[in-house]
C-alpha positions in Angstrom: 0.1 0.1 -0.1 1.2 3.6 -0.6 -0.2 6.9 0.6 -2.6 7.3 -2.3 -4.3 4.2 -1.4 -5.1 5.6 2.0 -8.8 7.3 2.1 -10.4 5.7 5.3 -8.6 6.0 8.6 -9.6 4.4 12.2 -8.6 5.8 15.4 -8.8 3.5 18.4 -9.2 5.5 21.4 -11.1 8.8 22.3 -8.9 10.1 25.1 -6.6 13.0 24.6 -4.3 11.5 22.0 -7.3 9.5 20.2 -9.4 12.5 19.9 -6.6 14.8 18.9 -5.4 12.5 16.5 -8.9 12.0 15.0 -9.2 15.9 14.6 -6.0 16.2 12.7 -6.7 13.6 10.4 -10.2 15.0 9.8 -8.9 18.6 9.3 -6.5 17.1 6.6 -9.4 15.9 4.7 -9.6 12.2 5.6 -12.8 10.3 6.4 -12.0 9.0 9.8 -13.7 6.6 12.4 -13.0 7.2 16.0 -13.6 4.2 18.4 -13.5 3.6 22.1 -15.0 0.7 24.3 -17.9 2.7 25.6 -20.2 5.1 24.1 -19.7 7.6 26.9 -15.9 7.9 26.0 -16.7 8.2 22.3 -19.2 11.0 22.9 -16.9 13.0 25.2 -14.0 12.6 22.6 -16.3 13.8 20.0 -17.3 16.9 21.9 -13.8 17.9 22.7 -13.0 17.7 18.8 -16.2 19.7 18.1 -15.1 22.3 20.7 -11.6 22.6 19.2 -12.5 22.7 15.6 -15.0 25.4 16.0 -12.3 27.5 17.9 -9.8 26.7 15.1 -12.4 27.7 12.5 -13.5 31.0 14.2 -9.6 31.9 14.4 -9.1 31.1 10.6 -6.4 28.4 11.5 -8.8 25.9 9.8 -10.0 27.2 6.6 -13.1 24.9 6.4 -16.2 25.8 8.5 -16.5 23.4 11.6 -19.3 21.3 10.3 -17.5 20.3 7.1 -14.6 19.0 9.3 -17.1 17.3 11.7 -18.7 15.5 8.9 -15.8 13.4 8.1 -15.6 12.0 11.4 -17.9 8.9 12.5 -17.9 7.2 15.8 -18.1 3.7 17.0 -18.0 1.3 19.6 -17.8 -2.2 17.9 -14.2 -2.8 16.9 -15.1 -4.9 14.0 -17.3 -2.4 12.6 -14.9 0.5 13.0 -12.0 -1.2 11.2 -13.8 -3.2 8.4 -13.0 -0.8 5.8 -9.9 0.9 7.2 -6.8 1.5 5.0 -4.9 2.9 8.2 -5.6 2.0 11.7 -4.1 4.1 14.4 -4.1 2.7 17.8 -4.2 5.0 20.8 -4.9 2.7 23.8 -3.4 2.9 27.3 0.3 2.1 27.3 0.0 -1.5 28.4 1.6 -4.2 26.1 -1.2 -7.0 26.8 -3.9 -4.3 25.9 -2.2 -3.4 22.7 -1.6 -7.0 21.9 -4.9 -7.9 22.2 -6.2 -5.1 20.0 -3.6 -6.1 17.2 -4.8 -9.6 17.1 -8.3 -8.5 16.6 -7.3 -6.0 14.1 -5.3 -8.9 12.2 -8.8 -10.5 11.9 -11.0 -7.7 11.4 -9.0 -5.2 8.8 -8.5 -5.6 5.2 -5.7 -7.7 4.2 -3.4 -4.8 3.0 -4.2 -2.4 5.9 -1.6 -0.5 7.7 -1.6 -1.1 11.4 0.0 1.5 13.5 0.6 2.1 17.2 0.8 5.5 18.7 2.8 3.9 21.7 5.6 6.3 23.1 7.5 3.5 24.7 6.4 0.1 23.9 8.3 -2.3 21.6 6.8 -2.2 17.9 8.3 -5.6 17.3 6.7 -7.3 20.2 3.2 -5.6 19.3 3.7 -7.0 15.8 3.9 -10.5 17.1 0.2 -10.5 17.8 -0.6 -10.4 13.9 0.3 -12.5 11.0 1.4 -9.6 9.0 4.3 -7.9 11.0 5.5 -6.3 7.8 2.3 -3.9 8.0 3.0 -3.0 11.5 4.6 0.4 12.3 4.9 2.9 15.1 3.3 6.2 14.8 4.1 8.2 17.7 2.3 11.6 17.9 3.2 14.1 20.5 0.7 15.6 23.1 -1.5 17.6 22.1 -1.4 16.3 18.5 -3.4 19.3 17.2 -0.4 21.6 18.3 2.6 19.3 18.2 4.0 19.0 14.8 6.2 15.9 15.1 5.4 12.3 14.5 8.0 9.5 14.8 7.6 6.8 12.3 9.1 3.7 13.8 10.2 0.4 12.3 9.6 -2.8 14.1 12.2 -5.8 13.4 9.9 -6.8 10.2 8.1 -3.6 9.2 8.4 -3.4 5.4 9.9 -0.2 3.9 6.6 0.1 1.8 4.7 0.3 5.0 6.9 2.9 6.7 7.1 4.9 3.6 3.6 5.2 3.1 3.1 6.1 6.7 5.6 8.8 6.5 4.0 10.4 3.5 0.8 10.1 5.4 2.0 12.1 8.2 3.2 14.7 5.6 -0.2 14.9 4.1 -1.8 15.6 7.5 0.7 18.7 7.5 2.8 17.1 10.3 6.6 16.5 10.4 7.8 13.0 10.3 11.0 11.4 11.1 12.2 7.9 10.6 13.2 5.7 13.6 14.6 2.8 11.7 15.3 0.5 14.8 12.9 -0.4 17.6 15.0 1.0 20.6 13.7 1.8 24.0 12.5 5.5 24.1 12.7 5.8 20.1 14.4 9.1 19.4 13.1 12.0 21.3 12.6 10.3 24.7 15.9 8.5 24.3 17.8 11.7 23.7 15.8 13.8 26.1 16.6 11.4 28.9 19.9 12.5 29.8 18.5 16.2 30.2 16.6 15.5 33.4 18.9 12.4 34.4 22.1 14.1 34.7 20.8 17.1 36.1 19.4 15.0 38.9 22.6 13.3 39.5 24.3 16.8 39.8 22.0 17.8 42.6 22.0 14.6 44.3 25.8 14.6 44.4 25.8 18.2 45.8 27.6 20.1 43.1 24.6 22.2 42.0 21.2 23.1 43.4 17.9 22.8 41.5 17.3 26.5 40.9 20.9 26.9 39.6 20.6 24.1 37.1 17.3 25.3 35.8 18.6 29.0 35.4 21.7 27.8 33.5 19.9 25.7 31.1 17.4 28.3 30.4 19.2 31.5 30.6 22.8 30.6 29.6 22.0 27.5 27.2 18.3 28.8 25.8 16.3 25.8 26.6 12.6 26.5 26.9 12.4 24.9 30.4 14.9 23.8 33.0 15.2 20.0 33.5 13.6 20.2 37.1 10.9 22.5 35.8 10.2 20.0 32.9 10.2 16.9 35.4 7.5 18.8 37.5 5.5 19.4 34.4 5.4 16.0 32.8 5.4 14.2 36.5 8.5 13.0 38.2 7.0 9.5 38.4 7.0 9.2 34.7 10.5 9.7 34.3 11.2 7.3 37.4 9.2 4.5 35.8 10.9 4.9 32.6 14.3 4.5 34.1 13.1 1.6 36.2 11.8 -0.4 33.2 15.2 0.4 31.4 17.3 -1.0 34.4 18.8 2.2 34.9 19.9 3.5 38.2 17.6 6.2 39.9 19.3 9.6 41.1 18.6 9.9 45.0 16.8 13.1 44.4 14.3 11.4 42.2 13.7 8.6 44.6 13.2 11.0 47.4 10.4 12.9 45.5 8.7 9.6 44.6 8.7 8.2 47.9 7.3 11.4 49.5 4.7 11.4 46.4 5.9 14.8 45.6 5.5 14.3 41.9 5.3 17.6 40.4 2.5 19.9 39.3 -0.3 17.1 39.4 0.4 16.7 43.2 1.1 20.4 44.0 4.5 19.8 45.0 7.6 18.4 43.2 11.1 20.1 42.8 9.1 23.3 43.2 6.0 24.3 45.3 2.9 24.8 43.3 0.4 25.1 45.9 2.0 27.9 48.5 5.2 28.9 46.5 3.7 29.6 43.1 5.9 27.3 41.1 9.3 27.9 39.8 11.7 30.2 41.4 14.8 30.3 39.4 16.0 33.7 37.8 18.5 35.0 35.2 22.0 35.4 36.8 21.8 32.3 38.7 23.6 29.1 37.8 26.7 30.8 36.5 28.9 28.1 37.8 26.9 25.2 36.7 28.8 22.8 34.5 26.0 22.7 31.6 28.6 20.8 29.3 28.1 17.7 31.8 24.4 17.6 30.7 24.8 18.4 27.2 27.7 16.2 26.7 25.4 13.3 27.7 22.7 14.5 25.2 25.0 14.6 22.4 26.5 11.4 23.0 23.1 9.7 23.2 22.4 11.3 19.8 25.8 9.9 18.3 24.8 6.5 19.8 21.6 6.3 17.7 23.3 7.6 14.5 26.0 4.8 15.2 23.5 2.3 15.6 21.6 3.2 12.3 18.5 4.2 14.6 18.2 7.7 13.0 20.1 10.4 11.0 21.5 13.5 12.7 18.8 15.5 10.7 16.1 13.2 12.0 17.5 13.6 15.7 17.8 17.3 15.4 14.2 17.8 13.9 12.7 15.3 16.5 14.5 17.4 19.4 13.3 20.8 18.1 10.0 19.9 17.4 9.2 17.3 20.1 11.1 18.8 23.0 11.3 22.4 22.1 15.2 22.3 21.9 16.7 25.6 20.7 18.5 23.6 18.2 19.2 20.0 17.7 21.9 18.2 19.8 23.9 17.4 16.8 24.2 20.9 15.5 25.1 22.0 19.0 27.6 19.3 19.5 29.2 20.6 16.3 29.2 24.2 17.7 30.8 23.0 20.9 33.2 20.7 19.1 32.8 17.1 19.5 36.4 16.6 20.9 35.3 18.9 23.6 32.3 16.6 24.2 34.4 13.5 24.1 36.9 14.9 26.6 34.1 15.8 28.9 32.7 12.3 28.8 36.0 10.6 29.2 36.8 12.8 32.4 33.3 11.8 34.0 33.9 8.2 33.2 37.2 8.3 34.8 35.8 10.2 37.8 32.5 8.1 38.3 33.3 4.7 36.4 29.6 4.5 35.3 28.5 3.4 32.0 26.3 6.5 31.5 29.4 8.4 30.6 30.8 5.7 28.3 31.4 7.6 25.0 29.9 5.9 22.0 31.8 4.4 19.4 30.4 6.8 16.5 31.4 9.8 18.6 34.8 8.4 19.1 35.2 7.6 15.4 34.0 11.2 14.4 36.8 12.7 16.7 39.5 10.2 15.7 38.7 11.2 12.0 39.4 14.8 12.7 35.7 15.7 12.0 35.0 17.4 15.0 32.4 19.9 14.2 31.9 23.4 12.6 35.4 24.9 13.0 36.9 21.5 11.1 34.3 22.0 8.7 32.7 18.6 9.2 31.2 16.8 12.3 27.7 15.4 12.5 27.2 17.8 9.5 29.3 19.0 6.5 30.0 22.7 6.7 31.9 23.0 3.4 33.4 26.3 2.6 32.4 29.4 0.7 32.2 27.7 -2.6 31.6 24.0 -1.2 28.3 22.2 -0.3 27.1 22.9 3.1 24.3 21.3 5.1 21.7 23.8 6.2 19.6 23.1 9.3 17.4 26.1 9.6 16.5 27.0 5.9 15.6 25.2 2.8 16.3 26.3 -0.7 15.6 25.5 -4.1 16.9 26.8 -7.2 14.6 26.5 -10.4 15.9 26.1 -14.2 14.7 29.7 -14.7 16.8 31.2 -12.1 14.3 31.6 -9.1 16.1 31.0 -5.7 13.3 30.3 -3.1 14.6 30.2 0.3 12.3 29.0 3.2 13.0 29.9 6.8 12.6 26.3 8.4 11.9 26.8 12.0 8.3 26.4 12.2 8.3 25.2 15.9 9.7 28.7 16.7 7.6 30.4 14.0 10.6 30.9 12.0 12.4 33.1 14.5 16.0 34.3 13.6 18.7 32.8 15.2 22.5 32.8 14.6 22.5 29.6 12.6 19.7 30.7 10.3 21.3 34.1 9.5 24.6 32.6 9.0 23.0 29.9 6.6 21.2 32.7 4.7 24.3 34.8 4.4 26.5 31.6 3.4 23.7 30.7 0.6 23.6 34.0 -0.9 27.4 34.5 -0.9 27.9 31.1 -2.6 25.2 31.3 -5.2 26.3 31.7 -8.7 24.8 34.9 -9.9 24.9 33.8 -13.5 22.1 31.0 -12.5 20.1 33.4 -10.3 17.5 35.8 -11.6 15.4 36.7 -8.4 15.2 35.5 -4.8 12.1 34.7 -2.7 11.9 34.5 1.3 9.0 32.7 3.0 8.5 31.1 6.3 7.7 27.3 6.9 4.4 26.4 8.4 1.1 28.3 8.4 1.8 30.7 11.3 4.6 33.0 10.4 6.8 34.7 8.0 9.1 35.3 10.9 7.9 36.3 14.5 11.2 38.0 15.2 14.7 37.1 16.7 14.8 33.9 18.9 15.5 35.2 22.4 16.7 31.6 23.3 19.1 31.7 20.3 21.0 34.6 22.0 21.0 33.3 25.5 24.4 34.2 27.0 25.4 36.8 24.6 27.7 39.6 25.7 26.5 43.3 24.7 29.4 43.7 22.5 28.4 40.5 20.4 24.8 42.0 19.4 25.9 43.1 15.7 23.7 41.2 13.5 23.3 43.5 10.6 25.6 41.4 8.2 22.6 39.1 7.6 20.2 42.1 6.8 22.8 43.6 4.6 23.4 40.5 2.8 19.7 40.5 1.8 19.4 44.2 1.2 22.5 44.5 -1.2 22.1 41.0 -2.8 22.5 42.0 -6.6 19.3 40.1 -7.8 15.6 41.3 -6.9 14.3 39.8 -3.6 10.8 39.5 -2.6 9.3 38.6 0.7 6.3 36.2 0.7 4.5 37.0 3.7 1.6 34.8 5.3 1.2 35.1 9.0 3.3 37.1 11.6 6.1 39.4 10.4 7.4 40.9 13.5 10.7 42.3 14.8 13.7 40.7 13.1 11.4 39.0 10.7 9.9 42.4 9.7 13.4 43.8 9.2 14.1 40.7 6.9 11.0 41.8 4.9 12.1 45.4 4.7 15.6 44.3 3.6 13.8 42.7 0.5 13.0 44.9 -2.5 9.3 43.8 -2.5 6.9 42.5 0.0 3.5 40.7 -0.7 1.3 39.5 2.1 -1.9 37.7 2.8 -4.6 40.0 4.3 -4.4 38.1 7.6 -0.6 38.8 8.1 0.6 41.3 10.8 3.5 43.5 11.0 5.1 45.2 13.8 8.4 46.1 15.8 7.8 44.9 19.5 11.1 45.4 20.7 10.3 48.2 22.6 8.2 46.2 24.8 11.4 44.2 25.6 13.4 47.3 26.4 15.1 47.1 23.2 14.8 48.7 19.8 14.9 47.1 16.2 18.5 46.2 15.8 18.6 44.9 12.2 18.2 48.3 10.3 14.5 48.5 11.2 14.6 52.0 12.6 16.3 53.4 9.5 14.7 51.4 6.8 11.4 52.4 8.3 12.3 56.1 8.4 13.1 56.0 4.8 9.8 54.1 3.8 7.3 55.8 5.8 6.8 59.3 7.3 8.7 60.2 10.4 5.4 60.0 12.4 4.4 56.7 11.2 7.7 55.0 11.6 8.0 56.4 15.1 4.6 55.2 15.8 5.6 51.7 14.7 8.7 51.7 16.7 7.6 53.7 19.7 4.3 51.8 20.3 5.5 48.3 19.6 1.9 47.3 18.3 0.9 45.1 15.5 -0.7 46.5 12.5 -2.6 44.8 9.7 -1.6 44.0 6.4 -4.2 46.5 5.1 -2.7 49.2 7.1 0.9 48.2 6.3 -0.1 48.6 2.4 -1.7 51.9 3.1 1.3 53.0 4.7 3.8 51.8 2.0 5.4 49.1 3.9 4.4 46.3 1.6 3.5 46.3 -2.1 0.3 44.3 -1.8 -2.1 42.9 0.7 -4.3 40.2 -0.9 -6.8 37.4 -0.1 -5.3 34.1 0.9 -7.0 32.7 -2.5 -5.1 35.4 -4.6 -1.7 35.2 -2.9 0.0 32.7 -5.0 -1.2 34.2 -8.3 -0.3 37.8 -7.2 3.3 36.4 -6.2 3.6 34.6 -9.5 2.9 38.0 -11.3 5.6 39.8 -9.7 8.1 37.1 -10.1 7.3 36.8 -13.7 8.6 40.1 -14.3 11.7 39.6 -12.0 12.8 36.3 -13.5 12.4 36.9 -17.0 13.3 40.6 -16.9 16.6 42.0 -18.0 19.2 40.8 -15.3 21.7 43.5 -15.7 19.2 46.3 -15.9 17.5 45.1 -12.7 20.8 44.8 -11.1 21.9 48.2 -12.2 18.2 49.7 -11.1 18.4 48.3 -7.6 22.0 49.5 -6.9 21.2 53.0 -8.2 17.9 53.3 -6.2 19.3 51.9 -3.2 22.7 54.0 -3.1 21.0 57.3 -4.6 18.4 57.0 -2.0 21.1 58.4 0.4 22.7 60.8 -1.6 21.4 64.3 -2.8 19.6 64.6 -6.2 22.4 65.7 -8.2 24.6 62.5 -7.0 21.7 60.3 -7.7 21.0 61.6 -11.0 24.7 61.0 -11.9 24.5 57.6 -10.7 21.4 56.9 -12.8 23.2 58.5 -15.9 26.2 56.3 -15.7 24.1 53.1 -15.3 21.9 54.2 -18.3 25.0 54.6 -20.4 26.3 51.3 -19.4 22.9 49.5 -20.3 23.1 51.0 -23.7 26.2 48.8 -24.7 24.5 45.5 -23.5 23.2 42.6 -25.7 20.0 42.7 -23.3 19.2 46.1 -24.6 19.5 45.2 -28.3 17.3 42.0 -27.6 14.9 44.2 -25.9 14.6 46.8 -28.6 14.2 44.1 -31.2 11.6 42.3 -29.3 9.6 45.7 -29.1 9.9 46.2 -33.0 8.8 42.5 -33.7 6.0 42.6 -30.9 7.2 39.6 -29.1 8.6 38.9 -25.6 12.2 39.5 -25.2 14.6 36.7 -24.1 17.1 38.3 -21.9 20.4 36.4 -21.2 22.2 38.8 -19.0 24.7 40.0 -21.4 
């Protein structure tokens, strides 16, 4: 079976995960049956879906009206009826192996012979679940993250006998429901995200248990110095200290004393009112910026990076899959492989070896893959290669935060690819855009577009976590915006969603801006005690009246796309249905226009804007004279006389 054969989906379970998966599948346009063992459970699940879809439809997040989506959902209690016509079954039953095996045994009997049977398990063996069927090659893991409607990631997990055809169809199905899949090619405990996330809390707990750091200091250091969205103890309180405890127990790993102490006292986190922090009388987390300056954060990160290397070395997942999984599934500011390359894999290895010598414990044993990378001299970014290949100015380079495509007709399409952070700008993204523009062959590029991945934002600004620990003197980030503004080919920002802060500055650095009517613009930096630092103040002053530019910066408020167009910030604000057509009309003129004339016009207008009129006219005259001698000018004149479209070659 391939993804085109999937039209009918059944979800088993109407709880939080089951009804969430059902909602996602229905929104994507599939007919779906949601089944649970009791009618009350099914009814409650459907009501939750109805409430959610209505809210999403009201906010415009779902383009269809709620009734259209809900009409695609049927509910059922009888298992055989629910799955008899299913092309894909997604089981979301409780995390107990015997329950899942009983279900899959019944699925083997009741479903069509070519149906894909998927389990949404977060920790149980796909291989063992598949033993309950006579078709293990059609059984696959499909691990959604909670809540499915909001979380973008889905792990697609191979069992020992899962066929490539099954996994590939499942992967493509995940893409078709507008989620991001990653392959987990071997059935390992914890899969990818939970395996790599484990040391985040585990090592922090050992450090506190040993008395080398305290809870607040560790959380402060990991959040404010290293940019993680939560500290390890804060995260444990949120998810439940007992959850991590039982995972360690089942895996046969040692339990840090601080964890055992909390479990014994039944202080399990937010759900019990007290965990590492007090949520009843104390108001929750108490750490602050400035704490934890002496915490050895590398001790935690080295173990995370080592676990990622172990998965790669054992062919469980690629570096790209791991980094995507940790960004989307765990909210990491960047993937552990990318972070390891920045730190230096030799530094990571040295740290692990030092800890292993000191504690003589297997959790610090460096993975063979990490050792092999260091021994080969591929130690990360400074070496030009580590988990990723960084190439040179003229060489191939792996990009982790952008995607790009250069078409045969010369359109270079750049996508800011950090949807989990609303495409917020960080050092990596800005560096990668600069590298791409610097290394692009101008003879092959006619125009460039910038857009944001996902459906929420062009770019919501600068990623605050990406600048964690930065000193004031390191704040210069204008190279990125200047590289865009000064690129010799026309640039166009395709804006759909939030265009704020640094994202707004990127759009202003482009030559042209087209937006959907629902997009929003603004410089919210003033509300953080900052000001736009990527040329926003200066470009706004040159594009708008003084009063409007200052209103935009001083008030820090969002303005609509309609107002942005009326003010002159953008070229067009159009309905979603007209967006692609409008962009295409602009790009037609840019891509098939005269390259040399466009380049000269851009430079004359950009440079002349800051000159007095006489100097600007002189620049224009010089450029005009140069263009008279080009082949493109001769072609343009001939085409005009012959009443045909010109074919410019940039000569």
